[in-house]
ZALO-68198 format. One record per residue: x, y, z of N, C-alpha, C in turn; residue in three letters. Coordinates in steps of 0.05 Angstrom, whole numbers, padded with zeros to 5 digits, always signed. Layout:
<rs>
XYZXYZXYZALA
...
</rs>
This chain:
<rs>
-01528-01681-00960-01511-01676-00981-01522-01692-01009UNK
-01528-01681-01026-01533-01693-01049-01512-01706-01065UNK
-01523-01732-01072-01509-01757-01081-01510-01755-01109UNK
-01482-01742-01119-01471-01732-01153-01462-01746-01165UNK
-01471-01756-01192-01457-01784-01209-01438-01765-01228UNK
-01426-01768-01235-01404-01756-01266-01413-01777-01284UNK
-01414-01768-01309-01414-01783-01336-01387-01768-01342UNK
-01367-01789-01355-01344-01792-01362-01322-01772-01353UNK
-01313-01786-01333-01293-01764-01318-01266-01764-01326UNK
-01261-01780-01347-01235-01781-01368-01235-01750-01384UNK
-01254-01742-01387-01251-01718-01411-01255-01692-01391UNK
-01244-01676-01405-01250-01641-01394-01264-01636-01372UNK
-01290-01641-01393-01309-01630-01378-01316-01647-01351UNK
-01306-01676-01350-01315-01696-01335-01298-01681-01310UNK
-01273-01678-01314-01259-01675-01292-01264-01647-01271UNK
-01272-01623-01292-01284-01608-01278-01307-01610-01259UNK
-01324-01631-01270-01348-01633-01255-01339-01647-01230UNK
-01320-01668-01231-01314-01677-01210-01297-01661-01190UNK
-01285-01642-01197-01270-01627-01179-01285-01603-01172UNK
-01312-01600-01186-01333-01584-01170-01354-01592-01148UNK
-01355-01620-01153-01372-01636-01141-01355-01642-01114UNK
-01331-01634-01119-01315-01646-01087-01304-01616-01074UNK
-01311-01588-01084-01306-01576-01071-01333-01560-01064UNK
-01359-01578-01069-01382-01559-01059-01386-01571-01029UNK
-01405-01556-01009-01407-01561-00987-01433-01569-00980UNK
-01453-01580-01008-01478-01584-01009-01481-01615-01021UNK
-01447-01626-01041-01457-01645-01055-01435-01670-01047UNK
-01434-01690-01053-01416-01709-01052-01419-01725-01076UNK
-01396-01734-01090-01390-01751-01115-01399-01781-01098UNK
-01420-01789-01107-01428-01822-01106-01412-01843-01124UNK
-01415-01834-01155-01401-01848-01178-01392-01835-01201UNK
-01376-01853-01204-01370-01842-01236-01369-01858-01265UNK
-01378-01857-01290-01377-01878-01302-01368-01872-01326UNK
-01352-01888-01335-01346-01885-01365-01354-01907-01387UNK
-01348-01906-01420-01358-01929-01428-01348-01952-01425UNK
-01363-01975-01431-01347-02004-01434-01322-02007-01441UNK
-01298-02017-01437-01277-02021-01450-01254-01996-01448UNK
-01261-01971-01434-01249-01951-01422-01221-01958-01416UNK
-01198-01947-01413-01181-01951-01397-01181-01950-01360UNK
-01197-01929-01360-01211-01925-01339-01229-01943-01319UNK
-01232-01963-01329-01254-01974-01318-01240-01997-01297UNK
-01249-01991-01271-01248-02011-01251-01219-01996-01239UNK
-01202-01979-01246-01185-01958-01235-01195-01935-01213UNK
-01187-01931-01199-01184-01916-01168-01187-01888-01196UNK
-01209-01872-01187-01221-01845-01198-01191-01821-01188UNK
-01174-01827-01158-01160-01801-01152-01138-01808-01172UNK
-01132-01838-01171-01099-01839-01179-01101-01840-01215UNK
-01123-01843-01226-01125-01832-01257-01129-01809-01263UNK
-01135-01789-01239-01137-01761-01247-01107-01749-01233UNK
-01090-01767-01235-01063-01758-01217-01055-01751-01191UNK
-01078-01758-01183-01070-01760-01150-01072-01779-01128UNK
-01080-01776-01108-01080-01798-01093-01102-01819-01092UNK
-01101-01840-01078-01120-01862-01094-01141-01850-01070UNK
-01168-01850-01076-01196-01840-01061-01214-01861-01048UNK
-01208-01890-01062-01226-01909-01050-01257-01907-01070UNK
-01255-01899-01099-01276-01892-01108-01271-01906-01136UNK
-01285-01926-01154-01267-01936-01177-01287-01927-01192UNK
-01271-01926-01218-01292-01921-01245-01304-01938-01255UNK
-01330-01931-01256-01351-01966-01271-01353-01955-01291UNK
-01371-01976-01303-01387-01982-01326-01415-01983-01326UNK
-01422-01988-01309-01456-01997-01298-01465-01972-01298UNK
-01482-01964-01313-01503-01942-01307-01524-01951-01287UNK
-01529-01971-01293-01557-01974-01266-01550-01980-01244UNK
-01520-01991-01237-01502-01990-01208-01501-01957-01201UNK
-01492-01939-01216-01492-01908-01210-01518-01895-01198UNK
-01534-01906-01207-01561-01885-01211-01577-01897-01186UNK
-01571-01923-01176-01585-01933-01154-01572-01920-01129UNK
-01541-01913-01124-01535-01895-01103-01527-01865-01107UNK
-01541-01852-01129-01542-01826-01133-01570-01812-01133UNK
-01575-01778-01125-01596-01767-01124-01594-01745-01158UNK
-01571-01748-01163-01566-01732-01192-01545-01741-01204UNK
-01560-01749-01241-01531-01752-01240-01519-01730-01266UNK
-01496-01718-01271-01483-01707-01295-01481-01708-01318UNK
-01488-01699-01349-01479-01717-01370-01471-01696-01391UNK
-01442-01699-01396-01433-01686-01418-01419-01705-01439UNK
-01440-01722-01454-01427-01747-01466-01437-01738-01497UNK
-01454-01760-01510-01462-01757-01534-01490-01755-01531UNK
-01500-01753-01553-01531-01754-01558-01546-01784-01553UNK
-01528-01801-01566-01542-01826-01570-01543-01843-01532UNK
-01519-01830-01519-01515-01832-01490-01536-01820-01476UNK
-01534-01793-01478-01557-01777-01465-01581-01782-01463UNK
-01594-01800-01488-01628-01797-01490-01625-01828-01477UNK
-01614-01852-01484-01613-01872-01461-01611-01866-01431UNK
-01597-01850-01430-01596-01843-01394-01614-01832-01388UNK
-01630-01820-01410-01650-01802-01393-01673-01816-01387UNK
-01678-01835-01403-01699-01854-01388-01688-01875-01372UNK
-01664-01882-01370-01662-01906-01340-01656-01885-01318UNK
-01648-01855-01319-01661-01842-01290-01683-01831-01288UNK
-01696-01829-01304-01735-01824-01299-01735-01851-01289UNK
-01726-01868-01296-01743-01893-01287-01741-01907-01250UNK
-01710-01883-01247-01697-01882-01224-01700-01873-01204UNK
-01716-01842-01219-01719-01821-01197-01696-01809-01184UNK
-01680-01802-01214-01655-01789-01210-01651-01764-01227UNK
-01654-01748-01216-01641-01723-01224-01619-01718-01250UNK
-01626-01709-01281-01611-01719-01299-01603-01688-01316UNK
-01583-01683-01310-01577-01653-01320-01558-01665-01346UNK
-01561-01647-01370-01552-01652-01393-01542-01629-01409UNK
-01516-01629-01411-01502-01614-01423-01485-01615-01446UNK
-01501-01646-01463-01500-01649-01486-01507-01636-01505UNK
-01495-01634-01530-01506-01616-01553-01503-01640-01574UNK
-01518-01628-01596-01520-01636-01624-01537-01661-01627UNK
-01561-01659-01609-01590-01682-01617-01602-01668-01633UNK
-01616-01692-01644-01634-01691-01666-01661-01690-01658UNK
-01679-01679-01674-01703-01671-01666-01718-01704-01656UNK
-01704-01724-01668-01718-01755-01653-01702-01754-01634UNK
-01685-01744-01625-01671-01749-01597-01685-01732-01573UNK
-01690-01708-01587-01701-01690-01568-01728-01703-01557UNK
-01751-01713-01577-01775-01722-01569-01763-01743-01547UNK
-01750-01762-01550-01747-01783-01531-01742-01771-01510UNK
-01722-01745-01506-01711-01729-01478-01745-01725-01466UNK
-01761-01711-01480-01781-01700-01474-01807-01722-01463UNK
-01803-01743-01475-01823-01767-01459-01808-01776-01434UNK
-01776-01779-01440-01772-01784-01408-01778-01765-01387UNK
-01775-01742-01396-01786-01715-01374-01808-01715-01365UNK
-01831-01734-01382-01862-01741-01366-01855-01747-01337UNK
-01839-01764-01327-01844-01775-01300-01813-01772-01289UNK
-01791-01763-01308-01772-01758-01295-01756-01716-01292UNK
-01742-01713-01276-01732-01689-01279-01706-01679-01289UNK
-01710-01666-01313-01685-01659-01328-01680-01624-01334UNK
-01654-01622-01332-01650-01601-01344-01629-01605-01364UNK
-01639-01595-01394-01623-01598-01415-01616-01572-01425UNK
-01588-01562-01430-01581-01538-01431-01553-01544-01454UNK
-01554-01522-01478-01532-01518-01491-01511-01504-01480UNK
-01511-01487-01457-01495-01477-01445-01508-01475-01411UNK
-01485-01479-01386-01499-01482-01366-01491-01452-01347UNK
-01476-01430-01367-01464-01404-01357-01493-01383-01351UNK
-01485-01373-01330-01501-01352-01317-01507-01333-01350UNK
-01484-01323-01349-01477-01302-01380-01496-01306-01400UNK
-01486-01336-01407-01495-01345-01438-01525-01340-01433UNK
-01536-01353-01407-01565-01347-01409-01577-01328-01397UNK
-01565-01303-01402-01576-01281-01401-01566-01268-01421UNK
-01551-01274-01437-01548-01263-01467-01570-01273-01485UNK
-01584-01303-01472-01605-01314-01493-01621-01296-01484UNK
-01634-01293-01465-01657-01270-01456-01653-01242-01465UNK
-01627-01227-01469-01624-01205-01483-01635-01208-01518UNK
-01624-01233-01522-01621-01237-01551-01659-01234-01558UNK
-01669-01250-01543-01698-01257-01545-01712-01226-01547UNK
-01713-01207-01525-01717-01181-01521-01712-01161-01547UNK
-01687-01158-01558-01675-01141-01576-01692-01147-01605UNK
-01693-01179-01602-01705-01189-01637-01735-01184-01637UNK
-01742-01178-01601-01777-01179-01605-01777-01146-01617UNK
-01758-01127-01611-01760-01101-01609-01756-01098-01646UNK
-01733-01107-01651-01722-01098-01679-01736-01112-01695UNK
-01741-01103-01723-01760-01112-01744-01733-01121-01762UNK
-01749-01140-01788-01734-01154-01800-01709-01135-01817UNK
-01717-01105-01815-01688-01095-01828-01667-01095-01813UNK
-01672-01108-01790-01646-01118-01775-01633-01148-01783UNK
-01612-01156-01796-01612-01175-01799-01595-01186-01776UNK
-01601-01215-01765-01582-01226-01745-01572-01252-01753UNK
-01543-01244-01749-01519-01271-01759-01515-01281-01730UNK
-01502-01302-01724-01497-01310-01695-01471-01325-01710UNK
-01444-01321-01694-01422-01324-01696-01405-01337-01672UNK
-01398-01361-01674-01392-01378-01649-01371-01385-01660UNK
-01346-01385-01637-01320-01398-01633-01313-01421-01616UNK
-01298-01452-01626-01295-01466-01601-01261-01474-01613UNK
-01265-01492-01591-01234-01508-01595-01234-01526-01618UNK
-01209-01536-01631-01212-01548-01652-01224-01579-01647UNK
-01226-01587-01622-01239-01619-01617-01268-01622-01610UNK
-01282-01606-01626-01309-01598-01622-01324-01608-01643UNK
-01341-01636-01637-01353-01639-01664-01373-01635-01672UNK
-01390-01615-01654-01415-01610-01671-01411-01581-01675UNK
-01434-01572-01703-01438-01551-01705-01462-01535-01725UNK
-01472-01514-01716-01465-01491-01703-01465-01518-01668UNK
-01453-01489-01644-01451-01505-01622-01482-01508-01611UNK
-01487-01516-01593-01515-01519-01578-01514-01486-01567UNK
-01498-01479-01562-01510-01452-01548-01506-01432-01573UNK
-01511-01429-01589-01510-01417-01621-01544-01426-01628UNK
-01547-01445-01628-01576-01455-01636-01594-01441-01609UNK
-01582-01444-01580-01602-01432-01559-01600-01397-01574UNK
-01585-01390-01580-01587-01367-01589-01604-01357-01611UNK
-01606-01370-01634-01622-01374-01651-01648-01375-01650UNK
-01660-01389-01627-01682-01402-01619-01688-01381-01601UNK
-01678-01370-01598-01686-01340-01575-01689-01324-01597UNK
-01680-01311-01615-01680-01293-01640-01711-01302-01647UNK
-01704-01319-01657-01735-01324-01675-01761-01331-01653UNK
-01755-01331-01629-01784-01328-01609-01784-01302-01612UNK
-01763-01291-01609-01772-01259-01608-01783-01245-01628UNK
-01779-01266-01660-01791-01246-01673-01821-01262-01684UNK
-01828-01278-01665-01855-01294-01669-01847-01321-01696UNK
-01826-01338-01700-01823-01342-01720-01814-01371-01708UNK
-01809-01390-01723-01791-01421-01719-01766-01426-01735UNK
-01746-01422-01712-01718-01432-01723-01714-01435-01741UNK
-01731-01465-01746-01720-01483-01771-01727-01467-01794UNK
-01749-01451-01800-01765-01448-01816-01743-01418-01830UNK
-01728-01406-01816-01714-01385-01813-01675-01381-01822UNK
-01669-01406-01808-01645-01409-01810-01626-01419-01830UNK
-01600-01405-01833-01581-01407-01849-01559-01413-01842UNK
-01554-01449-01840-01536-01455-01833-01502-01459-01855UNK
-01505-01441-01873-01482-01448-01887-01484-01426-01914UNK
-01461-01414-01921-01465-01404-01945-01436-01407-01963UNK
-01444-01417-01989-01413-01420-02001-01427-01419-02033UNK
-01405-01404-02051-01412-01403-02076-01432-01376-02087UNK
-01441-01375-02100-01462-01357-02110-01485-01361-02097UNK
-01495-01350-02080-01515-01351-02059-01545-01341-02058UNK
-01531-01321-02076-01557-01296-02072-01553-01279-02057UNK
-01565-01257-02062-01570-01236-02037-01587-01251-02009UNK
-01577-01242-01994-01588-01256-01963-01621-01256-01968UNK
-01627-01276-01952-01658-01269-01942-01665-01257-01930UNK
-01686-01243-01936-01696-01219-01909-01710-01244-01881UNK
-01708-01231-01859-01715-01246-01836-01693-01279-01835UNK
-01676-01282-01844-01663-01300-01834-01644-01297-01822UNK
-01636-01315-01798-01615-01320-01785-01598-01330-01788UNK
-01568-01327-01797-01548-01345-01813-01528-01350-01777UNK
-01519-01373-01776-01494-01379-01771-01469-01386-01778UNK
-01454-01385-01762-01426-01392-01777-01403-01399-01753UNK
-01395-01415-01756-01379-01438-01735-01349-01438-01739UNK
-01335-01416-01722-01305-01433-01721-01291-01449-01700UNK
-01277-01468-01717-01258-01483-01706-01224-01484-01700UNK
-01220-01476-01676-01189-01476-01681-01177-01470-01650UNK
-01151-01487-01651-01139-01481-01619-01152-01484-01597UNK
-01150-01469-01577-01159-01481-01551-01186-01462-01545UNK
-01200-01443-01558-01222-01426-01559-01238-01453-01534UNK
-01248-01440-01511-01266-01452-01494-01289-01450-01502UNK
-01298-01425-01514-01333-01419-01526-01335-01379-01526UNK
-01334-01369-01552-01342-01343-01551-01371-01342-01576UNK
-01385-01328-01567-01414-01333-01581-01418-01293-01583UNK
-01426-01287-01609-01431-01256-01615-01454-01265-01633UNK
-01482-01243-01626-01502-01241-01636-01507-01220-01643UNK
-01501-01215-01678-01503-01188-01696-01531-01184-01699UNK
-01535-01164-01693-01565-01144-01706-01554-01130-01726UNK
-01553-01128-01750-01542-01114-01776-01558-01098-01788UNK
-01563-01067-01778-01576-01052-01792-01571-01031-01810UNK
-01583-01009-01826-01578-01000-01836-01559-00974-01822UNK
-01539-00969-01831-01517-00945-01818-01510-00961-01782UNK
-01518-00977-01771-01512-00986-01747-01507-01016-01743UNK
-01498-01029-01725-01494-01058-01716-01493-01058-01685UNK
-01512-01066-01670-01517-01075-01644-01506-01105-01646UNK
-01485-01113-01622-01471-01141-01626-01467-01154-01596UNK
-01485-01167-01593-01482-01183-01559-01464-01195-01556UNK
-01443-01204-01541-01426-01223-01537-01419-01231-01516UNK
-01424-01256-01512-01405-01271-01492-01390-01289-01495UNK
-01362-01291-01480-01333-01294-01486-01324-01312-01452UNK
-01326-01342-01456-01320-01360-01434-01296-01362-01430UNK
-01280-01354-01401-01252-01356-01411-01243-01384-01384UNK
-01265-01396-01377-01260-01408-01356-01277-01434-01360UNK
-01273-01461-01359-01292-01481-01371-01305-01484-01342UNK
-01290-01480-01323-01304-01495-01287-01332-01476-01292UNK
-01335-01453-01304-01365-01439-01304-01381-01459-01313UNK
-01386-01479-01331-01407-01489-01349-01412-01517-01316UNK
-01380-01525-01302-01386-01546-01292-01405-01533-01255UNK
-01401-01507-01252-01417-01495-01240-01435-01489-01239UNK
-01446-01486-01269-01474-01483-01271-01488-01506-01271UNK
-01473-01527-01279-01498-01561-01279-01494-01574-01250UNK
-01468-01559-01234-01481-01574-01211-01503-01554-01192UNK
-01505-01536-01209-01529-01517-01192-01555-01534-01199UNK
-01549-01532-01224-01567-01551-01233-01583-01567-01225UNK
-01564-01589-01215-01568-01616-01204-01578-01617-01181UNK
-01571-01593-01164-01571-01591-01131-01610-01565-01139UNK
-01611-01551-01156-01637-01549-01155-01662-01565-01165UNK
-01652-01581-01178-01676-01605-01189-01689-01619-01167UNK
-01670-01621-01143-01676-01639-01124-01706-01633-01115UNK
-01717-01605-01116-01744-01600-01107-01755-01593-01126UNK
-01755-01607-01153-01776-01592-01173-01791-01624-01177UNK
-01812-01614-01191-01827-01631-01206-01827-01646-01231UNK
-01834-01666-01242-01822-01678-01256-01827-01663-01290UNK
-01803-01658-01311-01808-01639-01328-01780-01633-01347UNK
-01782-01620-01356-01751-01612-01380-01750-01593-01376UNK
-01728-01580-01361-01729-01552-01354-01695-01536-01364UNK
-01697-01511-01370-01670-01506-01376-01655-01484-01357UNK
-01628-01472-01359-01620-01461-01340-01632-01429-01334UNK
-01649-01423-01362-01663-01398-01353-01687-01408-01328UNK
-01691-01429-01327-01706-01436-01305-01697-01436-01287UNK
-01672-01454-01282-01659-01458-01258-01647-01428-01244UNK
-01643-01403-01259-01626-01382-01257-01645-01359-01246UNK
-01678-01368-01255-01695-01350-01255-01702-01333-01271UNK
-01686-01331-01296-01685-01311-01312-01714-01309-01327UNK
</rs>
C-alpha cells in the first residue's frame, strides 16, 4: 500500500482526494495537512468531513506528513507548491502538483527540485484533457497559420487564476505543433480598438461563473470552416482519480519532472 498525504483536505479537491485514496486498493491515507491557523487543525478528519471519527488528525506540519508518506498530492497555491516541491525532494517523497497559476520563477524552482525529486505537474489530471492536448499539438502541426487558433475556457466563479492551467497547456501544445514558443504568440486579452488579429496568434478567453467544473474548446478557424476540439468535465472526481494514479505511477520512476502525458503513456 502506497502511503499518500493530501494537502488541503477542507477544500473541494482535498475532500475528493481523501475519498479517492480511501476507495483505493493500492493506497492508504497517511496524513492530511492544512495551513497553520486553519479551523481544522488538530481536529479529527472524519468528523470534520461530516462522518464518524477515524483517528486521523488534521495537521499543519509538512515535515511530519512527509516523514510518514510515500507520496503527497497538492492542489494548493503556487508559493505552497514550490516550497513543498523542495521539501518533498529532500524527503524522497513523490509529489503530485495540480496547482496552477505559476510564474516562470516558480516553474524554475520546481524544475530545480525535480533534479533530485520525483514530480508530476499538470494543469489537468484527466485522461480526456491530456488526450485533447495531444490532438491539439497534432492538428496545429498539420494546419498552417491561415487557421486562427482560439482557446476558450469556462470555470466556476471561485477560480482565482486565468487563463486556466489547462488552457495554457493547450496553448503550449498548439505552439509546439507550430514550432513556436507560446510566450511569443499568446494573445491573452482584447479590449477596445485592438486592430486586426495578428497572424499566428493563439488567443485565450476565460469565462467565470456559476458551478462550471471545467470546459475547454480549442478552435481552429479558417476560411469557410472551423475545427473545434472540446472537453467538458462533469465530475470533479476525475481529477482526483488522475492525481492518485500519478502518485502511484511515480513510485517506480527516476527523479524528474513529469506530466500526465507521461503518466498516461500518451
